[in-house]
N, C-alpha and C positions, 0 to 999 in steps of 0.2 A: 382687638383681642391680643393678648400676650402669647407668644410662643415659647415654650420651655423645651429643653433638650436633655436627653440622657447621654452622657459622655462616658465612654469606657476607656480606662487606661490600663494597659497590660504589658507585661514583660515578655519578650519573645527572644528566641535564639539561646545560645549557650556559650560559655567561655568568653573569648574576646569579642564574639559577635552579638552578645546579649545587649538588648536595647529596649527602650520603652516606646510603645506605640499608643496613640490616642485617636479615637474615632467616635463619631456621633452615631448612636444606634437607633434613636427614636426622637420624634418631635411630638409634642403634645400642646394643644391650644386650649385655653380656658383660664379660669381664675386660678389664683395661687393654690387654693385648697384643692380644686379639681385636679390640677396638674401634679401636685405633690402626691395625691392619692394614686393616680395612674403611674407616675414614675416609681413610686414605692413598689407597686405590683410588678412593673417591668423589671426592676432591680432584683426582686425576690425570685423571679423566674429565670433570670439570666444564667446560662450554663455554658461556660467556655469549653471548647473541645481541645484536648491535647492531641496533637497529630500522631503520637506514637503510643498512647495509652488508651485502653478502652474505658468506658464510663465506669466509675466506681464511686461509692458514697464518700463524700468529703465533708468535713466540718465547715459550715457556712455561718457567717456572722454578718448581719446588716446593721450598720450604725447610721444614725441620722443626726445631723448638726445643721440647724438653720434650714436653708434651702437645698442642702446637699446630702448625699448618701455615700457611704463607703461600704462596699461589699468585700469581705475577706473570705476567700475560699482556700483552705489549706491544701497544698499540693497542686494547685492549679497553675 
């Protein structure tokens, strides 16, 4: 059985210390269709926490291309 992963890439820090971090947040096993359905749901629920700001509504856009997703959250 194939294992699929949800990989998150985020920018952290500010000014000269700003950098990109990448990490795997989930693994899903199954067929391609099963995995993409589950990964789609996980991507839609993903909510990054900003360490200095309380939760507030943000514009979210989830794009899919082939086997990948791109979630853009304004202000995150």
